[in-house]
PDB file of N, CA, C and O in Angstrom:
ATOM      1  N   UNK A   1      16.677   2.978  -5.478  1.00  0.00           N
ATOM      2  CA  UNK A   1      16.428   1.501  -5.170  1.00  0.00           C
ATOM      3  C   UNK A   1      16.476   0.641  -6.029  1.00  0.00           C
ATOM      4  O   UNK A   1      16.024  -0.453  -5.689  1.00  0.00           O
ATOM      5  N   UNK A   2      16.983   0.761  -7.335  1.00  0.00           N
ATOM      6  CA  UNK A   2      17.647  -0.210  -7.989  1.00  0.00           C
ATOM      7  C   UNK A   2      16.489  -1.035  -8.662  1.00  0.00           C
ATOM      8  O   UNK A   2      15.432  -0.521  -9.030  1.00  0.00           O
ATOM      9  N   UNK A   3      16.806  -2.391  -8.785  1.00  0.00           N
ATOM     10  CA  UNK A   3      15.767  -3.292  -9.410  1.00  0.00           C
ATOM     11  C   UNK A   3      13.907  -2.976  -9.215  1.00  0.00           C
ATOM     12  O   UNK A   3      13.033  -2.866 -10.076  1.00  0.00           O
ATOM     13  N   UNK A   4      13.838  -2.899  -7.634  1.00  0.00           N
ATOM     14  CA  UNK A   4      12.953  -2.912  -7.282  1.00  0.00           C
ATOM     15  C   UNK A   4      12.091  -1.886  -7.824  1.00  0.00           C
ATOM     16  O   UNK A   4      10.947  -2.242  -8.104  1.00  0.00           O
ATOM     17  N   UNK A   5      12.433  -0.612  -8.039  1.00  0.00           N
ATOM     18  CA  UNK A   5      10.991   0.455  -8.352  1.00  0.00           C
ATOM     19  C   UNK A   5      12.222   0.634  -9.725  1.00  0.00           C
ATOM     20  O   UNK A   5      13.245   1.259  -9.445  1.00  0.00           O
ATOM     21  N   UNK A   6      12.090   0.150 -10.966  1.00  0.00           N
ATOM     22  CA  UNK A   6      12.606   0.685 -11.802  1.00  0.00           C
ATOM     23  C   UNK A   6      12.351   1.809 -13.003  1.00  0.00           C
ATOM     24  O   UNK A   6      13.178   2.202 -13.825  1.00  0.00           O
ATOM     25  N   UNK A   7      10.690   2.288 -12.834  1.00  0.00           N
ATOM     26  CA  UNK A   7      10.019   2.972 -13.211  1.00  0.00           C
ATOM     27  C   UNK A   7      10.175   4.655 -12.398  1.00  0.00           C
ATOM     28  O   UNK A   7       9.954   5.777 -12.853  1.00  0.00           O
ATOM     29  N   UNK A   8      10.595   4.249 -11.190  1.00  0.00           N
ATOM     30  CA  UNK A   8      10.690   5.073  -9.891  1.00  0.00           C
ATOM     31  C   UNK A   8       8.807   5.809  -9.717  1.00  0.00           C
ATOM     32  O   UNK A   8       8.405   6.943  -9.978  1.00  0.00           O
ATOM     33  N   UNK A   9       8.143   4.749  -9.252  1.00  0.00           N
ATOM     34  CA  UNK A   9       7.168   5.128  -8.972  1.00  0.00           C
ATOM     35  C   UNK A   9       7.136   5.112  -7.604  1.00  0.00           C
ATOM     36  O   UNK A   9       6.039   5.627  -7.385  1.00  0.00           O
ATOM     37  N   UNK A  10       7.592   4.873  -6.602  1.00  0.00           N
ATOM     38  CA  UNK A  10       7.773   5.148  -5.316  1.00  0.00           C
ATOM     39  C   UNK A  10       8.267   6.608  -5.139  1.00  0.00           C
ATOM     40  O   UNK A  10       7.765   7.287  -4.244  1.00  0.00           O
ATOM     41  N   UNK A  11       9.062   7.037  -5.811  1.00  0.00           N
ATOM     42  CA  UNK A  11       9.296   8.673  -5.881  1.00  0.00           C
ATOM     43  C   UNK A  11       8.140   9.610  -5.484  1.00  0.00           C
ATOM     44  O   UNK A  11       8.229  10.503  -4.641  1.00  0.00           O
ATOM     45  N   UNK A  12       6.965   9.272  -6.249  1.00  0.00           N
ATOM     46  CA  UNK A  12       5.824   9.987  -6.020  1.00  0.00           C
ATOM     47  C   UNK A  12       4.969   9.844  -4.887  1.00  0.00           C
ATOM     48  O   UNK A  12       3.926  10.489  -4.778  1.00  0.00           O
ATOM     49  N   UNK A  13       5.494   8.772  -3.782  1.00  0.00           N
ATOM     50  CA  UNK A  13       4.689   8.839  -2.819  1.00  0.00           C
ATOM     51  C   UNK A  13       3.817   8.363  -2.998  1.00  0.00           C
ATOM     52  O   UNK A  13       3.423   8.444  -1.835  1.00  0.00           O
ATOM     53  N   UNK A  14       2.980   7.822  -3.524  1.00  0.00           N
ATOM     54  CA  UNK A  14       1.628   7.221  -3.807  1.00  0.00           C
ATOM     55  C   UNK A  14       1.068   6.212  -2.455  1.00  0.00           C
ATOM     56  O   UNK A  14       0.010   5.609  -2.635  1.00  0.00           O
ATOM     57  N   UNK A  15       1.621   6.087  -1.436  1.00  0.00           N
ATOM     58  CA  UNK A  15       1.169   5.323  -0.695  1.00  0.00           C
ATOM     59  C   UNK A  15       0.736   6.274   0.931  1.00  0.00           C
ATOM     60  O   UNK A  15       1.471   7.230   1.176  1.00  0.00           O
ATOM     61  N   UNK A  16      -0.101   6.053   1.668  1.00  0.00           N
ATOM     62  CA  UNK A  16      -0.077   7.150   2.542  1.00  0.00           C
ATOM     63  C   UNK A  16      -0.364   6.462   3.943  1.00  0.00           C
ATOM     64  O   UNK A  16      -0.765   5.351   3.594  1.00  0.00           O
ATOM     65  N   UNK A  17      -0.383   6.484   5.090  1.00  0.00           N
ATOM     66  CA  UNK A  17      -0.771   5.936   6.624  1.00  0.00           C
ATOM     67  C   UNK A  17      -1.255   6.622   7.298  1.00  0.00           C
ATOM     68  O   UNK A  17      -1.160   7.789   6.917  1.00  0.00           O
ATOM     69  N   UNK A  18      -1.938   6.442   8.471  1.00  0.00           N
ATOM     70  CA  UNK A  18      -2.214   6.667   9.737  1.00  0.00           C
ATOM     71  C   UNK A  18      -1.986   6.195  10.828  1.00  0.00           C
ATOM     72  O   UNK A  18      -1.341   5.156  10.970  1.00  0.00           O
ATOM     73  N   UNK A  19      -2.338   6.682  11.519  1.00  0.00           N
ATOM     74  CA  UNK A  19      -2.131   5.504  12.793  1.00  0.00           C
ATOM     75  C   UNK A  19      -3.271   6.346  13.808  1.00  0.00           C
ATOM     76  O   UNK A  19      -3.419   7.555  13.988  1.00  0.00           O
ATOM     77  N   UNK A  20      -4.006   5.148  14.385  1.00  0.00           N
ATOM     78  CA  UNK A  20      -4.968   5.315  14.754  1.00  0.00           C
ATOM     79  C   UNK A  20      -4.848   5.595  16.646  1.00  0.00           C
ATOM     80  O   UNK A  20      -3.738   5.289  17.081  1.00  0.00           O
ATOM     81  N   UNK A  21      -5.679   6.028  17.530  1.00  0.00           N
ATOM     82  CA  UNK A  21      -5.202   6.012  19.300  1.00  0.00           C
ATOM     83  C   UNK A  21      -5.031   4.515  19.316  1.00  0.00           C
ATOM     84  O   UNK A  21      -3.935   4.295  19.830  1.00  0.00           O
ATOM     85  N   UNK A  22      -5.664   3.314  18.961  1.00  0.00           N
ATOM     86  CA  UNK A  22      -5.214   2.225  19.425  1.00  0.00           C
ATOM     87  C   UNK A  22      -4.021   1.682  18.861  1.00  0.00           C
ATOM     88  O   UNK A  22      -3.648   0.596  19.304  1.00  0.00           O
ATOM     89  N   UNK A  23      -3.273   2.305  17.854  1.00  0.00           N
ATOM     90  CA  UNK A  23      -2.246   1.643  17.586  1.00  0.00           C
ATOM     91  C   UNK A  23      -2.955   0.939  16.033  1.00  0.00           C
ATOM     92  O   UNK A  23      -1.936   0.667  15.397  1.00  0.00           O
ATOM     93  N   UNK A  24      -3.977   0.596  15.293  1.00  0.00           N
ATOM     94  CA  UNK A  24      -4.082   0.275  14.094  1.00  0.00           C
ATOM     95  C   UNK A  24      -3.817   1.255  13.499  1.00  0.00           C
ATOM     96  O   UNK A  24      -3.958   2.399  13.932  1.00  0.00           O
ATOM     97  N   UNK A  25      -3.186   0.787  11.885  1.00  0.00           N
ATOM     98  CA  UNK A  25      -2.547   1.706  11.015  1.00  0.00           C
ATOM     99  C   UNK A  25      -3.576   1.944   9.804  1.00  0.00           C
ATOM    100  O   UNK A  25      -4.466   1.138  10.077  1.00  0.00           O
ATOM    101  N   UNK A  26      -3.833   2.383   9.005  1.00  0.00           N
ATOM    102  CA  UNK A  26      -4.766   2.792   7.705  1.00  0.00           C
ATOM    103  C   UNK A  26      -3.802   2.992   6.890  1.00  0.00           C
ATOM    104  O   UNK A  26      -2.824   3.733   6.992  1.00  0.00           O
ATOM    105  N   UNK A  27      -4.143   2.252   6.026  1.00  0.00           N
ATOM    106  CA  UNK A  27      -3.182   2.496   4.352  1.00  0.00           C
ATOM    107  C   UNK A  27      -3.918   3.176   3.470  1.00  0.00           C
ATOM    108  O   UNK A  27      -5.129   2.957   3.485  1.00  0.00           O
ATOM    109  N   UNK A  28      -3.472   3.978   2.673  1.00  0.00           N
ATOM    110  CA  UNK A  28      -3.970   4.483   1.712  1.00  0.00           C
ATOM    111  C   UNK A  28      -3.207   4.757   0.530  1.00  0.00           C
ATOM    112  O   UNK A  28      -2.126   5.334   0.647  1.00  0.00           O
ATOM    113  N   UNK A  29      -3.736   4.334  -0.850  1.00  0.00           N
ATOM    114  CA  UNK A  29      -3.406   4.413  -1.814  1.00  0.00           C
ATOM    115  C   UNK A  29      -3.391   5.995  -2.374  1.00  0.00           C
ATOM    116  O   UNK A  29      -2.872   6.675  -1.489  1.00  0.00           O
ATOM    117  N   UNK A  30      -3.622   6.504  -3.072  1.00  0.00           N
ATOM    118  CA  UNK A  30      -3.446   8.161  -3.809  1.00  0.00           C
ATOM    119  C   UNK A  30      -4.940   8.840  -3.558  1.00  0.00           C
ATOM    120  O   UNK A  30      -5.851   9.427  -4.141  1.00  0.00           O
ATOM    121  N   UNK A  31      -4.471   8.265  -2.093  1.00  0.00           N
ATOM    122  CA  UNK A  31      -5.581   9.050  -0.810  1.00  0.00           C
ATOM    123  C   UNK A  31      -6.902   7.863  -0.764  1.00  0.00           C
ATOM    124  O   UNK A  31      -7.876   8.183  -0.081  1.00  0.00           O
ATOM    125  N   UNK A  32      -6.929   6.638  -1.415  1.00  0.00           N
ATOM    126  CA  UNK A  32      -7.912   5.930  -1.007  1.00  0.00           C
ATOM    127  C   UNK A  32      -7.660   4.741  -0.101  1.00  0.00           C
ATOM    128  O   UNK A  32      -6.695   3.993  -0.257  1.00  0.00           O
ATOM    129  N   UNK A  33      -8.632   4.587   0.922  1.00  0.00           N
ATOM    130  CA  UNK A  33      -8.124   3.567   1.682  1.00  0.00           C
ATOM    131  C   UNK A  33      -8.408   1.993   1.177  1.00  0.00           C
ATOM    132  O   UNK A  33      -9.471   1.562   0.732  1.00  0.00           O
ATOM    133  N   UNK A  34      -6.679   0.976   1.446  1.00  0.00           N
ATOM    134  CA  UNK A  34      -6.882   0.156   0.939  1.00  0.00           C
ATOM    135  C   UNK A  34      -7.023  -0.837   1.951  1.00  0.00           C
ATOM    136  O   UNK A  34      -7.967  -1.628   1.953  1.00  0.00           O
ATOM    137  N   UNK A  35      -5.993  -0.826   2.932  1.00  0.00           N
ATOM    138  CA  UNK A  35      -5.914  -1.980   3.900  1.00  0.00           C
ATOM    139  C   UNK A  35      -5.456  -1.101   5.110  1.00  0.00           C
ATOM    140  O   UNK A  35      -4.828  -0.044   5.052  1.00  0.00           O
ATOM    141  N   UNK A  36      -6.052  -1.982   6.582  1.00  0.00           N
ATOM    142  CA  UNK A  36      -6.121  -1.685   7.612  1.00  0.00           C
ATOM    143  C   UNK A  36      -5.204  -2.849   8.610  1.00  0.00           C
ATOM    144  O   UNK A  36      -5.120  -4.032   8.282  1.00  0.00           O
ATOM    145  N   UNK A  37      -4.767  -2.472   9.447  1.00  0.00           N
ATOM    146  CA  UNK A  37      -3.878  -3.249  10.314  1.00  0.00           C
ATOM    147  C   UNK A  37      -3.938  -3.153  12.532  1.00  0.00           C
ATOM    148  O   UNK A  37      -3.726  -2.359  13.448  1.00  0.00           O
ATOM    149  N   UNK A  38      -4.230  -4.102  12.369  1.00  0.00           N
ATOM    150  CA  UNK A  38      -4.455  -4.161  13.982  1.00  0.00           C
ATOM    151  C   UNK A  38      -3.603  -5.424  14.727  1.00  0.00           C
ATOM    152  O   UNK A  38      -3.176  -6.513  14.345  1.00  0.00           O
ATOM    153  N   UNK A  39      -3.595  -4.676  15.993  1.00  0.00           N
ATOM    154  CA  UNK A  39      -2.754  -5.755  16.830  1.00  0.00           C
ATOM    155  C   UNK A  39      -1.200  -5.616  16.182  1.00  0.00           C
ATOM    156  O   UNK A  39      -0.550  -4.757  15.585  1.00  0.00           O
ATOM    157  N   UNK A  40      -1.005  -7.019  16.680  1.00  0.00           N
ATOM    158  CA  UNK A  40       0.868  -8.133  16.771  1.00  0.00           C
ATOM    159  C   UNK A  40       1.308  -7.199  15.063  1.00  0.00           C
ATOM    160  O   UNK A  40       2.146  -6.314  14.888  1.00  0.00           O
ATOM    161  N   UNK A  41       0.342  -7.861  14.031  1.00  0.00           N
ATOM    162  CA  UNK A  41       0.592  -7.055  12.891  1.00  0.00           C
ATOM    163  C   UNK A  41       0.454  -5.671  12.699  1.00  0.00           C
ATOM    164  O   UNK A  41       1.191  -5.463  11.734  1.00  0.00           O
ATOM    165  N   UNK A  42       0.038  -4.774  12.976  1.00  0.00           N
ATOM    166  CA  UNK A  42       0.476  -2.774  13.267  1.00  0.00           C
ATOM    167  C   UNK A  42       1.461  -2.789  14.038  1.00  0.00           C
ATOM    168  O   UNK A  42       2.197  -1.913  13.584  1.00  0.00           O
ATOM    169  N   UNK A  43       1.940  -3.227  14.911  1.00  0.00           N
ATOM    170  CA  UNK A  43       3.138  -3.008  15.928  1.00  0.00           C
ATOM    171  C   UNK A  43       4.561  -3.452  14.950  1.00  0.00           C
ATOM    172  O   UNK A  43       5.610  -2.810  14.879  1.00  0.00           O
ATOM    173  N   UNK A  44       4.218  -4.765  14.233  1.00  0.00           N
ATOM    174  CA  UNK A  44       5.552  -5.011  13.893  1.00  0.00           C
ATOM    175  C   UNK A  44       5.696  -4.152  12.544  1.00  0.00           C
ATOM    176  O   UNK A  44       6.842  -3.780  12.291  1.00  0.00           O
ATOM    177  N   UNK A  45       4.531  -3.737  11.514  1.00  0.00           N
ATOM    178  CA  UNK A  45       4.594  -2.780  10.637  1.00  0.00           C
ATOM    179  C   UNK A  45       5.154  -1.480  11.565  1.00  0.00           C
ATOM    180  O   UNK A  45       6.197  -1.061  11.064  1.00  0.00           O
ATOM    181  N   UNK A  46       4.911  -1.012  12.312  1.00  0.00           N
ATOM    182  CA  UNK A  46       5.147   0.114  12.778  1.00  0.00           C
ATOM    183  C   UNK A  46       6.797   0.250  12.641  1.00  0.00           C
ATOM    184  O   UNK A  46       7.564   0.838  11.879  1.00  0.00           O
ATOM    185  N   UNK A  47       6.940  -0.763  13.994  1.00  0.00           N
ATOM    186  CA  UNK A  47       8.504  -0.819  13.984  1.00  0.00           C
ATOM    187  C   UNK A  47       9.317  -1.433  12.760  1.00  0.00           C
ATOM    188  O   UNK A  47      10.536  -1.502  12.606  1.00  0.00           O
ATOM    189  N   UNK A  48       8.510  -1.763  12.118  1.00  0.00           N
ATOM    190  CA  UNK A  48       9.252  -1.485   9.983  1.00  0.00           C
ATOM    191  C   UNK A  48       9.367  -0.315   9.900  1.00  0.00           C
ATOM    192  O   UNK A  48      10.393   0.242   9.509  1.00  0.00           O
ATOM    193  N   UNK A  49       8.198   0.326  10.301  1.00  0.00           N
ATOM    194  CA  UNK A  49       8.527   1.846   9.277  1.00  0.00           C
ATOM    195  C   UNK A  49       9.710   2.908  10.405  1.00  0.00           C
ATOM    196  O   UNK A  49      10.388   3.905  10.156  1.00  0.00           O
ATOM    197  N   UNK A  50       9.489   2.027  11.768  1.00  0.00           N
ATOM    198  CA  UNK A  50      10.149   3.714  12.296  1.00  0.00           C
ATOM    199  C   UNK A  50      11.326   2.929  12.159  1.00  0.00           C
ATOM    200  O   UNK A  50      12.070   3.393  13.022  1.00  0.00           O
ATOM    201  N   UNK A  51      12.075   1.789  11.438  1.00  0.00           N
ATOM    202  CA  UNK A  51      13.595   1.712  10.909  1.00  0.00           C
ATOM    203  C   UNK A  51      14.069   2.270   9.926  1.00  0.00           C
ATOM    204  O   UNK A  51      15.236   2.644   9.812  1.00  0.00           O
ATOM    205  N   UNK A  52      12.758   2.428   8.725  1.00  0.00           N
ATOM    206  CA  UNK A  52      13.197   2.412   7.705  1.00  0.00           C
ATOM    207  C   UNK A  52      14.029   4.334   7.764  1.00  0.00           C
ATOM    208  O   UNK A  52      13.842   5.309   8.492  1.00  0.00           O
ATOM    209  N   UNK A  53      15.024   4.018   6.456  1.00  0.00           N
ATOM    210  CA  UNK A  53      15.713   5.489   6.841  1.00  0.00           C
ATOM    211  C   UNK A  53      15.421   6.111   5.777  1.00  0.00           C
ATOM    212  O   UNK A  53      16.268   7.001   5.710  1.00  0.00           O
ATOM    213  N   UNK A  54      14.687   6.198   4.832  1.00  0.00           N
ATOM    214  CA  UNK A  54      13.928   7.440   4.476  1.00  0.00           C
ATOM    215  C   UNK A  54      12.649   6.739   3.453  1.00  0.00           C
ATOM    216  O   UNK A  54      12.445   5.529   3.351  1.00  0.00           O
ATOM    217  N   UNK A  55      11.960   7.705   2.829  1.00  0.00           N
ATOM    218  CA  UNK A  55      11.016   8.122   2.636  1.00  0.00           C
ATOM    219  C   UNK A  55      10.671   6.989   1.394  1.00  0.00           C
ATOM    220  O   UNK A  55       9.506   6.903   1.008  1.00  0.00           O
ATOM    221  N   UNK A  56      11.662   6.185   0.829  1.00  0.00           N
ATOM    222  CA  UNK A  56      11.690   5.676  -0.629  1.00  0.00           C
ATOM    223  C   UNK A  56      10.854   3.872   0.187  1.00  0.00           C
ATOM    224  O   UNK A  56       9.936   3.069   0.022  1.00  0.00           O
ATOM    225  N   UNK A  57      12.098   4.190   1.099  1.00  0.00           N
ATOM    226  CA  UNK A  57      11.797   2.625   2.093  1.00  0.00           C
ATOM    227  C   UNK A  57      10.627   2.451   2.575  1.00  0.00           C
ATOM    228  O   UNK A  57      10.024   1.379   2.617  1.00  0.00           O
ATOM    229  N   UNK A  58      10.055   4.049   3.163  1.00  0.00           N
ATOM    230  CA  UNK A  58       8.054   3.572   4.120  1.00  0.00           C
ATOM    231  C   UNK A  58       7.428   3.522   2.446  1.00  0.00           C
ATOM    232  O   UNK A  58       6.217   3.316   2.366  1.00  0.00           O
ATOM    233  N   UNK A  59       8.017   3.658   1.441  1.00  0.00           N
ATOM    234  CA  UNK A  59       7.254   3.364   0.678  1.00  0.00           C
ATOM    235  C   UNK A  59       6.685   1.899  -0.108  1.00  0.00           C
ATOM    236  O   UNK A  59       5.628   1.387  -0.477  1.00  0.00           O
ATOM    237  N   UNK A  60       8.215   1.614  -0.083  1.00  0.00           N
ATOM    238  CA  UNK A  60       8.605   0.239  -0.517  1.00  0.00           C
ATOM    239  C   UNK A  60       8.047  -0.651   0.853  1.00  0.00           C
ATOM    240  O   UNK A  60       7.808  -1.687   0.233  1.00  0.00           O
ATOM    241  N   UNK A  61       7.707  -0.951   2.139  1.00  0.00           N
ATOM    242  CA  UNK A  61       6.964  -1.367   2.975  1.00  0.00           C
ATOM    243  C   UNK A  61       5.398  -1.326   2.765  1.00  0.00           C
ATOM    244  O   UNK A  61       4.571  -2.238   2.788  1.00  0.00           O
ATOM    245  N   UNK A  62       5.251   0.176   2.531  1.00  0.00           N
ATOM    246  CA  UNK A  62       3.346   0.093   2.139  1.00  0.00           C
ATOM    247  C   UNK A  62       3.344  -0.784   1.238  1.00  0.00           C
ATOM    248  O   UNK A  62       2.590  -1.724   1.491  1.00  0.00           O
ATOM    249  N   UNK A  63       4.072  -0.871  -0.034  1.00  0.00           N
ATOM    250  CA  UNK A  63       3.371  -1.672  -1.247  1.00  0.00           C
ATOM    251  C   UNK A  63       3.681  -3.305  -0.798  1.00  0.00           C
ATOM    252  O   UNK A  63       3.177  -4.288  -1.341  1.00  0.00           O
ATOM    253  N   UNK A  64       4.458  -3.310   0.116  1.00  0.00           N
ATOM    254  CA  UNK A  64       4.813  -4.682   0.474  1.00  0.00           C
ATOM    255  C   UNK A  64       3.830  -5.394   1.461  1.00  0.00           C
ATOM    256  O   UNK A  64       3.890  -6.589   1.750  1.00  0.00           O
ATOM    257  N   UNK A  65       2.985  -4.563   1.901  1.00  0.00           N
ATOM    258  CA  UNK A  65       2.331  -5.071   3.174  1.00  0.00           C
ATOM    259  C   UNK A  65       0.874  -5.155   2.347  1.00  0.00           C
ATOM    260  O   UNK A  65       0.080  -6.084   2.499  1.00  0.00           O
ATOM    261  N   UNK A  66       0.646  -3.923   1.368  1.00  0.00           N
ATOM    262  CA  UNK A  66      -1.023  -3.866   0.688  1.00  0.00           C
ATOM    263  C   UNK A  66      -0.763  -5.331  -0.288  1.00  0.00           C
ATOM    264  O   UNK A  66      -1.826  -5.898  -0.542  1.00  0.00           O
ATOM    265  N   UNK A  67       0.308  -5.917  -0.779  1.00  0.00           N
ATOM    266  CA  UNK A  67       0.111  -6.505  -1.389  1.00  0.00           C
ATOM    267  C   UNK A  67      -0.195  -6.192  -3.057  1.00  0.00           C
ATOM    268  O   UNK A  67      -0.288  -4.989  -3.303  1.00  0.00           O
ATOM    269  N   UNK A  68      -0.389  -7.254  -4.406  1.00  0.00           N
ATOM    270  CA  UNK A  68      -0.574  -6.825  -4.982  1.00  0.00           C
ATOM    271  C   UNK A  68      -2.346  -6.537  -5.344  1.00  0.00           C
ATOM    272  O   UNK A  68      -3.198  -7.238  -5.891  1.00  0.00           O
ATOM    273  N   UNK A  69      -2.366  -5.506  -4.889  1.00  0.00           N
ATOM    274  CA  UNK A  69      -4.062  -5.209  -4.929  1.00  0.00           C
ATOM    275  C   UNK A  69      -4.584  -4.836  -5.837  1.00  0.00           C
ATOM    276  O   UNK A  69      -5.799  -4.785  -5.644  1.00  0.00           O
ATOM    277  N   UNK A  70      -4.295  -4.529  -6.783  1.00  0.00           N
ATOM    278  CA  UNK A  70      -4.296  -3.398  -7.917  1.00  0.00           C
ATOM    279  C   UNK A  70      -4.473  -4.923  -9.434  1.00  0.00           C
ATOM    280  O   UNK A  70      -5.139  -4.746 -10.454  1.00  0.00           O
ATOM    281  N   UNK A  71      -3.723  -6.186  -9.132  1.00  0.00           N
ATOM    282  CA  UNK A  71      -4.070  -6.774 -10.331  1.00  0.00           C
ATOM    283  C   UNK A  71      -5.313  -7.807 -10.352  1.00  0.00           C
ATOM    284  O   UNK A  71      -5.937  -8.239  -9.383  1.00  0.00           O
ATOM    285  N   UNK A  72      -5.510  -8.102 -11.810  1.00  0.00           N
ATOM    286  CA  UNK A  72      -6.786  -8.824 -11.799  1.00  0.00           C
ATOM    287  C   UNK A  72      -7.853  -8.394 -11.693  1.00  0.00           C
ATOM    288  O   UNK A  72      -8.663  -8.914 -12.460  1.00  0.00           O
ATOM    289  N   UNK A  73      -8.375  -7.351 -10.805  1.00  0.00           N
ATOM    290  CA  UNK A  73      -9.370  -6.466 -10.554  1.00  0.00           C
ATOM    291  C   UNK A  73     -10.109  -5.535 -11.776  1.00  0.00           C
ATOM    292  O   UNK A  73     -11.274  -5.424 -12.158  1.00  0.00           O
ATOM    293  N   UNK A  74      -9.244  -5.127 -12.050  1.00  0.00           N
ATOM    294  CA  UNK A  74      -9.551  -4.307 -13.449  1.00  0.00           C
ATOM    295  C   UNK A  74     -10.541  -5.147 -14.681  1.00  0.00           C
ATOM    296  O   UNK A  74     -11.754  -5.357 -14.708  1.00  0.00           O
ATOM    297  N   UNK A  75      -9.768  -5.400 -15.364  1.00  0.00           N
ATOM    298  CA  UNK A  75      -9.716  -6.425 -16.650  1.00  0.00           C
ATOM    299  C   UNK A  75     -11.389  -6.910 -16.528  1.00  0.00           C
ATOM    300  O   UNK A  75     -12.376  -6.877 -17.263  1.00  0.00           O
ATOM    301  N   UNK A  76     -11.156  -7.241 -15.535  1.00  0.00           N
ATOM    302  CA  UNK A  76     -12.974  -8.229 -14.693  1.00  0.00           C
ATOM    303  C   UNK A  76     -14.201  -7.619 -14.803  1.00  0.00           C
ATOM    304  O   UNK A  76     -15.265  -7.993 -15.295  1.00  0.00           O
ATOM    305  N   UNK A  77     -13.846  -6.588 -14.240  1.00  0.00           N
ATOM    306  CA  UNK A  77     -14.796  -5.274 -14.227  1.00  0.00           C
ATOM    307  C   UNK A  77     -15.625  -5.089 -15.367  1.00  0.00           C
ATOM    308  O   UNK A  77     -16.818  -5.327 -15.550  1.00  0.00           O
ATOM    309  N   UNK A  78     -14.366  -4.413 -16.400  1.00  0.00           N
ATOM    310  CA  UNK A  78     -14.591  -3.976 -17.705  1.00  0.00           C
ATOM    311  C   UNK A  78     -15.408  -4.634 -18.763  1.00  0.00           C
ATOM    312  O   UNK A  78     -16.208  -4.140 -19.558  1.00  0.00           O
ATOM    313  N   UNK A  79     -14.778  -6.622 -18.477  1.00  0.00           N
ATOM    314  CA  UNK A  79     -15.514  -6.942 -19.280  1.00  0.00           C
ATOM    315  C   UNK A  79     -16.799  -7.869 -19.037  1.00  0.00           C
ATOM    316  O   UNK A  79     -17.371  -8.607 -19.840  1.00  0.00           O
ATOM    317  N   UNK A  80     -16.991  -7.692 -18.117  1.00  0.00           N
ATOM    318  CA  UNK A  80     -18.664  -7.754 -17.277  1.00  0.00           C
ATOM    319  C   UNK A  80     -19.655  -7.009 -17.872  1.00  0.00           C
ATOM    320  O   UNK A  80     -20.738  -7.460 -18.245  1.00  0.00           O
ATOM    321  N   UNK A  81     -19.186  -5.561 -17.985  1.00  0.00           N
ATOM    322  CA  UNK A  81     -20.490  -4.954 -18.316  1.00  0.00           C
ATOM    323  C   UNK A  81     -20.449  -4.875 -19.987  1.00  0.00           C
ATOM    324  O   UNK A  81     -21.534  -4.714 -20.545  1.00  0.00           O
ATOM    325  N   UNK A  82     -19.240  -4.982 -20.813  1.00  0.00           N
ATOM    326  CA  UNK A  82     -19.723  -5.635 -22.059  1.00  0.00           C
ATOM    327  C   UNK A  82     -20.480  -6.580 -22.609  1.00  0.00           C
ATOM    328  O   UNK A  82     -21.200  -6.469 -23.601  1.00  0.00           O
ATOM    329  N   UNK A  83     -20.262  -7.699 -21.804  1.00  0.00           N
ATOM    330  CA  UNK A  83     -21.023  -9.227 -21.859  1.00  0.00           C
ATOM    331  C   UNK A  83     -22.480  -8.501 -22.073  1.00  0.00           C
ATOM    332  O   UNK A  83     -23.005  -8.338 -23.174  1.00  0.00           O
ATOM    333  N   UNK A  84     -23.137  -8.021 -20.577  1.00  0.00           N
ATOM    334  CA  UNK A  84     -24.427  -7.964 -20.802  1.00  0.00           C
ATOM    335  C   UNK A  84     -25.033  -6.387 -21.074  1.00  0.00           C
ATOM    336  O   UNK A  84     -25.219  -5.512 -20.228  1.00  0.00           O
ATOM    337  N   UNK A  85     -25.235  -6.338 -22.297  1.00  0.00           N
ATOM    338  CA  UNK A  85     -25.739  -5.251 -22.847  1.00  0.00           C
ATOM    339  C   UNK A  85     -27.307  -4.395 -21.573  1.00  0.00           C
ATOM    340  O   UNK A  85     -27.896  -3.372 -21.923  1.00  0.00           O
TER     341      UNK A  85
END
């Protein structure tokens, strides 16, 4: 994957997806739901997934569609508890 996945985290396949009957897509990270796609957004995503050549490319697509969901909220939650004992 080159410079995109330098630490090979996508090899562990942390992302998963489920497709509902109404073509809604639910995206999970380590078994926890993070995002759902509906309508045209879900259709475009499914086309990209079907065109993917290998599982690492699928993982990269899942990572890109979820965005940077882990940044910015972990540190804030831990400091809130420390300020107000």
